[in-house]
SEKOL-908102 format. One line per field, with one value per residue (C-alpha): z, x, y; residue in one letter. Coordinates in nm, 3 decimals, always signed. Example, Ala and Ser with C-alpha at 12.3 -4.5 7.8 and 13.67 -1.06 7.14 Angstrom:
pz	[+0.780|+0.714];
px	[+1.230|+1.367];
py	[-0.450|-0.106];
residu	[A|S];
END
This chain:
pz	[-2.441|-2.367|-2.646|-2.563|-2.198|-2.306|-2.511|-2.223|-1.987|-2.222|-2.237|-1.856|-1.843|-1.551|-1.476|-1.837|-1.855|-1.539|-1.669|-1.997|-1.822|-1.593|-1.897|-2.064|-1.761|-1.733|-2.075|-1.973|-1.695|-1.500|-1.638|-2.003|-2.123|-2.236|-2.067|-2.102|-1.742|-1.610|-1.832|-1.737|-1.364|-1.371|-1.559|-1.330|-1.041|-1.211|-1.278|-0.916|-0.804|-1.030|-0.859|-0.523|-0.425|-0.315|-0.152|-0.481|-0.663|-0.423|-0.488|-0.863|-0.830|-0.613|-0.871|-1.130|-0.925|-0.995|-1.361|-1.452|-1.543|-1.457|-1.542|-1.284|-1.424|-1.414|-1.060|-0.945|-1.106|-0.927|-0.591|-0.632|-0.720|-0.416|-0.196|-0.355|-0.301|+0.063|+0.118|-0.052|+0.175|+0.485|+0.562|+0.597|+0.762|+0.475|+0.222|+0.382|+0.367|-0.007|-0.083|+0.102|-0.127|-0.428|-0.271|-0.184|-0.555|-0.704|-0.492|-0.798|-0.894|-0.961|-0.642|-0.405|-0.210|-0.132|-0.048|+0.177|+0.358|+0.404|+0.548|+0.786|+0.905|+0.979|+1.190|+1.390|+1.469];
px	[+0.875|+0.662|+0.410|+0.390|+0.327|+0.042|-0.110|-0.085|-0.239|-0.532|-0.585|-0.584|-0.259|-0.107|+0.190|+0.304|+0.240|+0.443|+0.734|+0.741|+0.714|+1.001|+1.208|+1.119|+1.205|+1.545|+1.629|+1.569|+1.667|+1.481|+1.714|+1.736|+1.527|+1.232|+0.905|+0.965|+1.078|+0.781|+0.537|+0.674|+0.685|+0.331|+0.197|+0.379|+0.207|-0.130|-0.065|+0.024|-0.288|-0.496|-0.330|-0.424|-0.061|-0.057|+0.289|+0.450|+0.245|+0.369|+0.727|+0.681|+0.491|+0.773|+1.026|+0.824|+0.877|+1.251|+1.191|+1.377|+1.168|+0.825|+0.557|+0.297|+0.031|+0.263|+0.371|+0.012|-0.092|+0.181|+0.111|-0.259|-0.184|+0.044|-0.235|-0.482|-0.248|-0.188|-0.562|-0.616|-0.352|-0.525|-0.261|-0.501|-0.257|-0.010|-0.294|-0.411|-0.059|-0.035|-0.387|-0.294|+0.008|-0.221|-0.486|-0.229|-0.152|-0.500|-0.815|-1.009|-0.777|-0.994|-1.182|-0.904|-1.119|-1.386|-1.137|-0.936|-1.253|-1.353|-1.012|-1.024|-1.372|-1.245|-0.964|-1.204|-1.430];
py	[-0.330|-0.026|-0.088|-0.458|-0.364|-0.134|-0.414|-0.660|-0.405|-0.348|-0.725|-0.743|-0.941|-0.751|-0.979|-0.967|-0.594|-0.529|-0.734|-0.542|-0.204|-0.309|-0.405|-0.074|+0.140|-0.027|+0.117|+0.480|+0.721|+0.991|+1.257|+1.146|+1.440|+1.230|+1.140|+0.765|+0.712|+0.909|+0.718|+0.376|+0.456|+0.594|+0.293|+0.052|+0.227|+0.188|-0.182|-0.245|-0.059|-0.284|-0.581|-0.424|-0.376|-0.010|-0.021|-0.121|+0.140|+0.408|+0.303|+0.352|+0.680|+0.814|+0.697|+0.888|+1.204|+1.162|+1.251|+1.565|+1.872|+1.735|+1.985|+2.086|+1.851|+1.551|+1.626|+1.680|+1.350|+1.155|+1.319|+1.241|+0.878|+0.846|+0.981|+0.741|+0.446|+0.538|+0.561|+0.224|+0.075|+0.210|+0.473|+0.763|+1.006|+0.972|+0.992|+1.316|+1.460|+1.393|+1.512|+1.833|+1.877|+1.851|+2.074|+2.343|+2.385|+2.328|+2.301|+2.182|+1.895|+1.588|+1.497|+1.603|+1.849|+1.589|+1.316|+1.543|+1.647|+1.280|+1.196|+1.493|+1.389|+1.036|+1.178|+1.396|+1.102];
residu	[H|Y|H|L|A|I|A|Y|K|E|M|G|L|M|E|E|S|I|K|E|F|Q|D|A|I|N|L|V|H|P|D|D|G|T|R|R|F|F|Q|C|A|N|L|L|G|L|C|F|M|E|K|Q|M|P|N|L|A|I|M|W|Y|R|R|G|L|E|T|K|N|L|N|D|D|E|Q|Q|A|L|L|Y|E|I|A|N|A|Y|E|S|G|G|E|E|D|K|A|R|D|Y|F|E|K|V|Y|A|V|D|V|D|Y|R|D|T|S|R|R|L|Q|N|L|Q|E|K|I|I|Q];
END
């Protein structure tokens, strides 16, 4: 299911890709000792972002955080994606909170510094 989902995603067939990722994630668990749950949850989030459905993306990114023994990079990536999804959905306060979590660990992570500054400037105005 996972590989078929990747193929569908690469072809731009988001509905089919989402269905296959959902089937794939139902075969694994956050604590099974693999990265399969994390990968499926992350990619489901990305698919929902491509469909401009940030609330569903947030749900999957949060589920990805349930994965046992996430390394720092994986956790940072999910927190960043949650912040990005909140910002896309117009929830700037929540986006700022999540960008701050990323920034607190790594000020140079992607474009977090700039995006956090932009969000803070909007609040001041």
